[in-house]
C-alpha positions in Angstrom: 124.3 35.9 116.6 121.4 37.7 114.9 118.0 36.5 116.2 119.7 35.2 119.3 117.0 34.8 122.0 119.1 36.5 124.7 119.8 39.5 122.5 116.1 39.8 121.6 115.2 39.6 125.3 117.7 42.3 126.2 116.5 44.6 123.4 112.8 44.1 124.5 113.7 44.9 128.1 115.8 48.1 127.3 113.3 49.5 124.9 109.9 48.2 126.0 110.1 46.6 129.4 111.5 49.5 131.4 110.8 53.2 132.0 112.4 55.5 129.5 112.4 52.9 126.8 110.8 55.3 124.2 113.5 57.9 124.9 116.2 55.3 124.5 114.6 54.3 121.2 114.7 57.9 120.1 118.4 58.2 121.0 119.3 55.1 119.0 117.3 56.3 116.1 119.2 59.6 116.1 122.5 57.9 116.5 121.7 55.7 113.5 121.5 58.8 111.4 124.7 60.4 112.7 127.1 60.2 115.7 126.2 62.9 118.3 127.4 64.0 121.8 125.1 64.3 124.8 124.4 68.0 124.3 123.5 67.5 120.6 121.2 64.7 121.6 119.4 66.8 124.2 118.8 69.6 121.7 117.8 67.3 118.9 115.3 65.3 121.0 114.1 68.2 123.2 115.0 66.3 126.4 116.8 67.4 129.5 120.6 67.0 129.4 120.6 64.9 132.7 117.9 62.6 131.2 120.1 62.0 128.2 123.1 61.2 130.4 121.0 58.6 132.3 119.8 56.9 129.1 123.3 57.0 127.6 124.5 55.1 130.8 121.8 52.5 130.4 122.6 52.1 126.6 126.3 51.8 127.3 125.9 49.3 130.1 123.9 47.1 127.8 126.5 47.4 125.0 124.1 49.2 122.6 126.2 52.2 122.0 129.9 53.0 122.1 131.8 56.3 122.6 134.8 58.0 121.1 136.6 60.8 122.8 136.8 62.2 126.3 134.8 64.4 128.6 132.8 67.0 126.7 134.0 65.9 123.3 132.6 62.3 123.7 130.6 61.3 120.6 128.3 58.3 120.7 127.8 55.7 118.0 125.6 52.6 117.8 127.6 49.5 118.8 128.5 46.5 116.6 126.3 44.4 118.8 123.3 46.6 117.9 124.2 46.7 114.2 124.2 42.8 114.2 120.8 42.9 115.9 119.3 45.8 113.9 116.5 43.7 112.5 115.2 42.9 116.0 115.6 46.6 117.0 113.5 47.7 113.9 110.8 45.2 114.8 110.6 46.5 118.4 110.6 50.1 117.2 107.7 49.4 114.8 105.6 47.6 117.4 106.2 50.3 119.9 105.4 53.0 117.4 102.0 51.3 116.6 101.2 51.0 120.3 101.4 54.8 121.0 
């Protein structure tokens, strides 16, 4: 499953091929360190709460994060799918970091 071309294409699209990819990259990087809720992510990244909500929806839709809890208490984690494809994610993050 790791190095699957479809997974690689999905990760490139979510993080490099669409608007907001860099913010989604920052969200994943924060969630790799520790699980957080939407409000904590907004404060930690200095982004608008509504923007975080949007990016969370995109990441959830693409099976890159999972959530535990309900309503305000929802905490987000990186998904098993992303854990399996972490090497590809790291390569994309490195390439995007160099291109800034």
